[in-house]
Rosetta silent file (secondary structure, phi, psi, omega in degrees, C-alpha in Angstrom):
SEQUENCE: MYSSKSESYSAVDANICENCRSATITHEETATTKGTGITYIVLGWLFFAISLLFVPIIFGAGAFLMGILTFNGRSQTHGVILMFFAAVSFILGSLYSFMVAGTMFI
SCORE:     score description
SCORE:     0.000 S_00000001
   1 L     0.000  156.496 -171.273  -74.056   -0.919   -0.468 S_00000001
   2 E  -107.011  132.796  176.541  -76.640    1.511   -1.413 S_00000001
   3 E  -101.042  120.781  178.997  -78.413    4.087    0.803 S_00000001
   4 L   -78.547  -12.897  171.564  -81.770    5.214   -0.355 S_00000001
   5 L   -68.530  -62.075 -178.156  -81.706    8.340    1.844 S_00000001
   6 L   -90.775    0.218 -178.583  -78.622    9.955    0.543 S_00000001
   7 L    51.657   49.189 -174.548  -78.733    8.048   -2.682 S_00000001
   8 E  -141.030  157.183  171.686  -75.097    7.172   -2.516 S_00000001
   9 E   -94.766  142.317  175.406  -72.985    3.961   -2.191 S_00000001
  10 L  -109.918 -164.928  178.617  -70.926    3.288    0.893 S_00000001
  11 L   -56.485  155.616 -174.854  -68.173    0.963    1.932 S_00000001
  12 L   -71.781  -38.294 -179.385  -68.676   -2.650    0.893 S_00000001
  13 L  -102.046   23.454  176.168  -69.019   -4.256    4.311 S_00000001
  14 L   -84.377  145.531  178.279  -70.649   -1.214    6.131 S_00000001
  15 L  -110.599   -3.512  173.620  -74.095   -1.469    7.358 S_00000001
  16 E  -120.071  135.327  177.599  -74.496    2.298    7.986 S_00000001
  17 L   -65.591  133.827  176.831  -74.193    5.069    5.350 S_00000001
  18 L   -64.394  -32.305 -176.812  -71.187    7.269    5.894 S_00000001
  19 L   -81.159  -43.338  179.558  -73.098   10.378    4.731 S_00000001
  20 L  -116.059   -1.092  176.098  -76.417   10.215    6.531 S_00000001
  21 L    62.213   27.286  170.026  -75.923    7.466    9.134 S_00000001
  22 L  -103.581  161.397  178.859  -78.940    5.366    7.990 S_00000001
  23 E   -51.816  136.458  173.222  -79.123    1.669    7.419 S_00000001
  24 L   -95.052  164.432 -179.735  -77.853    0.574    3.961 S_00000001
  25 E  -110.737  131.074  176.888  -79.453   -2.016    1.800 S_00000001
  26 L   -90.208  137.573  175.288  -77.554   -5.005    0.611 S_00000001
  27 L   -84.928  145.280  176.900  -78.261   -6.239   -2.845 S_00000001
  28 L   -61.148  153.826  172.864  -78.978   -9.946   -3.645 S_00000001
  29 L   -67.334  122.230  178.242  -76.334  -11.950   -5.330 S_00000001
  30 L   -73.441  167.275 -177.365  -76.908  -11.745   -9.105 S_00000001
  31 L   -61.713  -38.747 -172.495  -77.024  -14.690  -11.494 S_00000001
  32 L   -73.342  -27.034  174.023  -73.713  -13.670  -13.041 S_00000001
  33 L   -77.854  -28.100  178.770  -71.815  -13.818   -9.682 S_00000001
  34 L  -107.047  107.091  173.898  -72.993  -17.378   -8.714 S_00000001
  35 L    54.607   63.595 -177.266  -71.934  -20.080  -11.120 S_00000001
  36 L   -67.675  -27.866  178.558  -71.850  -18.421  -14.385 S_00000001
  37 L   -84.707  150.670  175.480  -70.669  -21.398  -16.335 S_00000001
  38 L  -109.796   18.798 -172.207  -72.604  -24.357  -17.511 S_00000001
  39 H   -68.230  -41.767 -175.936  -69.739  -26.645  -18.197 S_00000001
  40 H   -66.267  -42.108 -176.416  -70.473  -29.103  -15.259 S_00000001
  41 H   -62.170  -47.708  179.884  -74.120  -29.329  -16.363 S_00000001
  42 H   -62.203  -45.475  173.498  -73.360  -30.009  -20.033 S_00000001
  43 H   -60.774  -38.541  179.407  -70.689  -32.532  -19.275 S_00000001
  44 H   -57.064  -52.380 -177.804  -73.002  -34.164  -16.655 S_00000001
  45 H   -67.776  -33.921 -179.087  -75.825  -34.643  -19.297 S_00000001
  46 H   -74.253  -43.798 -179.940  -73.376  -35.718  -21.984 S_00000001
  47 H   -58.189  -44.834 -175.592  -71.767  -38.337  -19.525 S_00000001
  48 H   -51.593  -52.474 -173.033  -75.338  -39.468  -18.607 S_00000001
  49 H   -66.885  -36.354 -179.148  -76.224  -40.118  -22.283 S_00000001
  50 H   -76.142  -26.438 -175.364  -72.956  -41.894  -23.119 S_00000001
  51 H   -68.226  -26.826  178.855  -73.134  -43.957  -19.813 S_00000001
  52 L   -67.347  -21.832 -176.717  -76.439  -45.596  -21.188 S_00000001
  53 L  -125.011  -32.427  175.927  -74.521  -47.284  -23.956 S_00000001
  54 L  -125.422  133.210  169.437  -70.714  -47.357  -23.231 S_00000001
  55 L    45.435   74.292 -178.278  -68.705  -48.186  -20.163 S_00000001
  56 H   -65.789  -17.143  174.812  -71.365  -47.140  -17.523 S_00000001
  57 H   -60.912  -51.870 -173.657  -68.834  -47.540  -14.723 S_00000001
  58 H   -79.606  -49.780 -177.394  -66.755  -44.591  -15.973 S_00000001
  59 H   -78.380  -24.723  174.225  -69.240  -42.398  -17.536 S_00000001
  60 H   -70.129  -45.973  177.244  -71.939  -43.033  -14.893 S_00000001
  61 H   -63.262  -34.772  178.853  -69.466  -42.013  -12.258 S_00000001
  62 H   -69.703  -41.168 -177.253  -68.402  -38.848  -14.328 S_00000001
  63 H   -70.461  -40.527  170.613  -72.051  -37.798  -14.626 S_00000001
  64 H   -57.010  -50.022  177.809  -72.423  -38.290  -10.768 S_00000001
  65 H   -55.264  -47.764 -179.848  -69.338  -36.204  -10.236 S_00000001
  66 H   -64.631  -35.743  168.831  -70.590  -33.381  -12.470 S_00000001
  67 H   -49.681  -55.373 -176.514  -73.899  -33.673  -10.454 S_00000001
  68 H   -64.518  -47.909  177.590  -72.031  -33.107   -7.223 S_00000001
  69 H   -60.453  -35.647  178.515  -70.053  -30.133   -8.718 S_00000001
  70 H   -72.763  -39.333 -178.390  -73.281  -28.589  -10.118 S_00000001
  71 H   -65.190  -41.671 -179.182  -74.971  -29.081   -6.596 S_00000001
  72 H   -70.772  -45.144 -171.844  -72.018  -27.320   -4.963 S_00000001
  73 H   -91.989  -35.933 -165.141  -71.319  -24.568   -7.510 S_00000001
  74 L  -125.778  -62.780 -174.399  -74.445  -23.613   -9.290 S_00000001
  75 L  -142.217  116.242  175.187  -77.927  -25.149   -8.542 S_00000001
  76 H   -59.959  -39.173  179.181  -78.765  -27.544   -5.812 S_00000001
  77 H   -62.497  -49.500  179.401  -81.904  -28.732   -7.554 S_00000001
  78 H   -58.087  -36.675 -179.582  -80.226  -29.280  -10.872 S_00000001
  79 H   -69.353  -35.954 -179.639  -77.307  -31.176   -9.158 S_00000001
  80 H   -72.229  -30.239  179.558  -79.673  -33.451   -7.319 S_00000001
  81 H   -69.084  -43.098  179.323  -81.638  -34.248  -10.495 S_00000001
  82 H   -56.693  -52.271 -177.334  -78.324  -34.773  -12.396 S_00000001
  83 H   -62.133  -39.393  178.856  -77.094  -37.153   -9.626 S_00000001
  84 H   -71.684  -39.825 -179.651  -80.294  -39.185   -9.725 S_00000001
  85 H   -71.072  -35.542  172.746  -80.233  -39.604  -13.487 S_00000001
  86 H   -56.603  -44.199 -179.306  -76.542  -40.535  -13.254 S_00000001
  87 H   -68.385  -35.832  178.291  -77.346  -43.303  -10.798 S_00000001
  88 H   -66.072  -44.417 -175.822  -80.269  -44.543  -13.062 S_00000001
  89 H   -69.458  -29.491  175.678  -78.021  -44.502  -16.099 S_00000001
  90 H   -63.858  -39.445 -174.971  -75.346  -46.475  -14.280 S_00000001
  91 H   -71.962  -46.385 -171.763  -77.902  -49.157  -13.374 S_00000001
  92 H   -74.101  -34.772 -177.544  -79.694  -49.201  -16.788 S_00000001
  93 H   -73.832  -32.898  170.329  -76.284  -49.036  -18.721 S_00000001
  94 H   -66.931  -40.418  171.547  -74.939  -51.998  -16.679 S_00000001
  95 H   -59.885  -43.315 -178.186  -78.038  -54.058  -17.351 S_00000001
  96 H   -66.241  -43.075 -173.587  -77.776  -53.233  -21.175 S_00000001
  97 H   -67.117  -43.503  173.641  -74.076  -54.260  -21.041 S_00000001
  98 H   -63.313  -37.229  176.568  -74.756  -57.542  -19.428 S_00000001
  99 H   -73.356  -41.322  176.618  -77.570  -58.381  -21.887 S_00000001
 100 H   -78.090  -49.866  179.765  -75.544  -57.508  -24.852 S_00000001
 101 L  -109.595   -9.147 -173.615  -71.991  -58.483  -24.180 S_00000001
 102 L    85.387    0.458 -178.432  -72.048  -60.247  -20.835 S_00000001
 103 L  -143.614  165.587  177.520  -69.775  -57.707  -19.283 S_00000001
 104 L   -91.951    1.865 -175.758  -69.937  -54.071  -18.061 S_00000001
 105 L  -109.521   66.711  171.181  -67.043  -52.933  -20.276 S_00000001
 106 L  -114.784    0.000    0.000  -68.513  -52.263  -23.671 S_00000001
């Protein structure tokens, strides 16, 4: 942590500067430390697109799972949006499959 009075860094979990005994400032978590990868997001949107045309049970569930992982690991807002669109793609993909082939497994 950084102390603005003595302009030094102190121990990681300390709330008081070792040099001047003043309160230290904790820095906010940076974007690089929280969920740096976008793998779940990219896979989620890819599964969403595929589930509209092919096997909506598997790819819709995959998109929903990627939404849950995004919600827990990176961005709650983006995770909720991805889960919503995964559910919509599951419904629309299923309807499309029934209309075209009469089954959900195309």
